[in-house]
C-alpha positions in Angstrom: 15.4 -23.6 5.8 14.2 -21.2 8.0 10.3 -20.8 8.6 8.8 -17.7 7.2 7.2 -16.1 10.7 4.4 -13.6 10.5 7.0 -10.5 12.2 9.2 -11.7 9.0 7.4 -9.0 6.0 5.8 -5.3 6.6 3.6 -4.9 4.2 2.0 -1.3 4.3 -0.4 -1.0 2.0 -1.3 2.9 2.8 0.7 5.3 4.3 1.7 4.0 7.9 5.1 4.6 6.6 4.5 8.0 7.6 4.4 6.7 11.0 7.1 4.4 11.2 10.4 5.6 12.4 13.3 4.8 10.7 14.9 3.9 14.5 12.1 1.9 14.7 13.0 0.0 11.2 16.4 0.5 11.9 16.1 -2.2 15.5 13.9 -5.0 13.0 17.2 -4.7 10.8 19.2 -4.8 13.2 17.6 -8.0 14.3 18.4 -9.5 11.1 14.9 -9.7 10.9 13.8 -9.3 7.0 11.4 -6.5 5.6 9.7 -4.7 3.1 8.3 -1.5 2.9 4.6 -1.8 0.3 4.3 2.5 -0.2 1.0 3.7 -1.7 2.2 7.0 -4.1 -1.2 8.0 -5.7 -0.4 12.1 -6.0 -4.3 12.9 -6.3 -6.5 15.5 -5.4 -7.7 15.5 -2.0 -11.7 14.7 -3.2 -10.2 11.1 -3.5 -7.3 11.3 -0.6 -8.4 13.8 1.8 -5.4 13.3 4.4 -2.8 11.4 2.5 0.9 13.0 3.2 1.9 15.1 0.0 3.3 13.5 -3.2 6.6 14.9 -3.1 7.3 14.3 1.0 6.0 10.3 0.5 8.6 10.6 -2.1 11.5 11.6 -0.6 10.7 9.0 1.9 10.7 6.0 -0.1 13.8 7.5 -1.5 15.2 7.7 2.3 14.2 4.2 3.1 16.0 3.4 -0.3 19.2 4.7 0.4 19.6 3.4 4.2 17.9 -0.2 3.3 18.5 -0.7 -0.4 16.2 -0.6 -3.5 15.0 -4.1 -2.3 13.2 -3.1 0.3 10.7 -0.6 -1.1 7.9 -1.6 -3.6 5.9 1.4 -4.5 2.1 1.2 -4.7 0.0 2.9 -7.8 -3.3 1.6 -6.5 -5.6 1.7 -6.5 -6.7 3.6 -10.0 -9.6 5.4 -10.0 -11.0 7.3 -13.3 -12.8 10.2 -12.5 -13.7 14.0 -14.4 -10.3 14.7 -12.2 -8.3 11.8 -12.3 -9.0 10.7 -16.0 -7.1 8.9 -18.0 -4.6 11.4 -19.3 -4.1 12.2 -15.2 -2.7 8.4 -14.5 -0.1 8.7 -17.4 1.0 11.9 -16.4 1.3 11.3 -12.4 2.5 7.5 -13.1 5.7 8.7 -14.7 6.3 11.2 -12.6 6.4 9.4 -9.9 8.0 6.6 -11.8 11.0 9.5 -13.0 11.7 10.0 -8.7 11.7 6.8 -7.8 13.8 4.9 -10.2 16.8 3.5 -8.8 14.7 3.7 -5.7 12.4 0.8 -6.2 12.6 -2.2 -9.0 8.6 -3.2 -8.8 5.3 -0.9 -8.6 2.3 -2.5 -8.0 -1.0 -1.5 -9.8 -5.4 -2.2 -9.2 -8.4 -1.2 -10.1 -11.0 0.1 -8.4 -13.1 -2.7 -6.9 -16.5 -1.3 -6.1 -17.6 -2.9 -2.9 -20.8 -2.0 -1.4 -18.8 0.1 1.3 -16.7 1.2 -1.5 -19.3 2.4 -3.9 -21.0 4.3 -1.3 -17.8 6.6 -0.1 -17.4 7.4 -3.8 -21.3 8.3 -4.1 -20.6 10.9 -1.2 -17.6 12.2 -2.7 -19.0 12.7 -6.4 -21.5 14.8 -4.0 -19.4 16.2 -1.7 -16.5 17.5 -3.7 -18.4 17.9 -7.2 -17.0 15.4 -9.3 -17.9 12.7 -11.8 -16.2 9.0 -11.2 -16.5 6.7 -14.2 -16.3 3.1 -14.8 -14.1 2.6 -17.8 -14.9 -1.1 -19.7 -12.0 -4.2 -18.9 -10.6 -3.3 -22.5 -9.7 0.8 -21.4 -8.3 -0.7 -18.3 -6.1 -3.8 -20.5 -4.8 -0.3 -23.0 -3.6 1.3 -20.1 -2.0 -0.8 -17.9 0.1 -1.9 -21.3 1.0 1.8 -20.9 2.2 1.4 -17.7 4.1 -1.7 -18.2 6.3 1.0 -20.8 6.5 3.4 -18.3 7.5 1.3 -15.6 9.9 -0.8 -17.9 11.5 2.8 -19.2 12.1 3.4 -15.6 14.0 -0.1 -14.6 10.4 -1.1 -12.7 8.6 -4.1 -13.0 4.8 -3.8 -12.9 2.3 -6.4 -11.4 -1.6 -5.7 -11.1 -2.8 -6.8 -7.5 -5.9 -10.3 -7.8 -7.1 -8.8 -11.0 -6.2 -11.6 -13.4 -8.0 -10.1 -15.7 -5.9 -7.2 -16.5 -3.3 -9.2 -16.7 -0.9 -8.3 -20.1 2.6 -9.4 -21.4 4.9 -7.5 -19.3 2.8 -7.7 -16.2 2.6 -10.2 -13.7 0.9 -11.2 -10.0 1.9 -9.0 -7.6 2.8 -10.6 -4.1 2.6 -7.9 -1.2 4.0 -10.7 0.8 6.9 -12.2 -1.4 9.0 -14.9 0.2 11.3 -14.7 -2.7 11.8 -10.8 -2.2 12.4 -11.6 1.3 14.9 -14.3 0.7 17.3 -11.6 -1.4 16.9 -9.5 1.4 17.7 -11.6 4.3 20.7 -13.2 2.3 19.4 -17.2 3.2 16.3 -19.2 2.7 13.1 -18.8 3.3 10.7 -21.5 3.6 6.9 -20.3 2.6 3.8 -21.8 1.4 2.7 -20.1 -1.8 -0.8 -19.5 -0.4 -3.1 -16.2 -1.1 -5.2 -14.7 1.0 -8.5 -14.8 -1.4 -9.0 -15.5 -4.9 -6.7 -14.8 -7.3 -3.8 -13.2 -4.6 -0.8 -14.2 -5.4 0.7 -14.0 -2.2 3.1 -16.6 0.1 1.3 -17.6 3.7 0.9 -14.8 5.6 -0.7 -13.6 9.0 -2.7 -10.2 9.3 -2.1 -8.4 12.3 -4.4 -5.0 10.7 -7.6 -4.2 11.0 -10.4 -2.5 9.2 -11.6 1.1 10.1 -8.0 1.6 11.5 -6.5 4.4 9.3 -6.9 8.2 9.3 -6.1 9.5 5.6 -9.5 9.3 4.3 -9.4 7.0 0.8 -12.5 7.4 -0.7 -11.8 4.6 -3.0 -10.3 2.4 0.0 -12.2 -0.9 1.1 -10.7 -1.2 4.8 -12.6 1.6 6.1 -16.3 1.4 5.9 -16.6 4.6 8.6 -13.9 7.4 8.4 -15.0 9.0 11.5 -14.7 6.0 13.4 -11.4 5.2 11.7 -10.5 8.4 12.7 -11.6 8.2 16.4 -9.9 4.8 16.9 -6.6 5.7 15.4 -6.2 8.7 18.0 -7.7 6.0 21.0 -4.4 3.8 19.7 -2.4 3.3 22.4 1.2 1.9 21.0 2.5 0.3 24.3 -1.2 -1.8 24.2 -1.7 -5.7 22.3 -4.2 -4.1 20.2 -4.9 -1.8 17.3 -7.8 -0.2 19.4 -8.9 -1.7 23.0 -12.2 -3.8 22.2 -15.2 -2.6 23.9 -15.5 -3.4 27.7 -11.3 -3.5 28.1 -9.9 -1.7 31.5 -7.2 0.4 30.2 -3.5 -0.1 32.0 -2.2 2.6 33.4 0.1 4.9 31.1 3.6 3.3 30.3 7.1 4.6 29.2 7.1 5.4 25.5 7.6 3.8 23.4 10.3 4.2 19.9 7.2 4.9 18.2 6.8 8.2 20.0 
């Protein structure tokens, strides 16, 4: 049995797939390392997703990845689900079906979750409400489960299974635990068995054991519901300062920067 090593799976929970060239993924693919790209496409207004790539361009990116590497490579994420005066329930039903229709035959799974209001998330949401003049609404568990049932039906109609990320209170018939790190999917892609322990990173997480190489406050997209960004200005600065030749996503304080090196395939 082959061990599941940290680089075996590429899970992208935001939109970093926009920054990864097909040439880069070709190198990973040609090295015999199975990978999965998780691509979030919500199509939210800029009041919630300030700098996200246009929804149609994102759909085209997933279609291209699927056509290049096969439909098991990509997992579509429609999360986090946020209900506001600009994104009411009907918005989600319309947008989810629109995107699902475009991704039919290109992906076989869609992951959803409902917004979890950590202190920093709530602070950012309140700021956005005032800045963009909309109203955020917390819907009850029964309303969320009703919405989940409708999304399951839409997903099924487009040959996708729906899974829910780390929120088992919303699991309804037809839905399953999401596995951002999914050894079973990686085995299918690799065409060989992988030895991995089912071990989530937090409560109710359905993932296999993994090693996270990400970092908070590094994504510049400005999604106000995001739990991984506390300070958007800091995230933008650290993103701009990122050196693709460095061993760090961004240099820790006191680190002496080395002289510029040759360009990489990420340039």
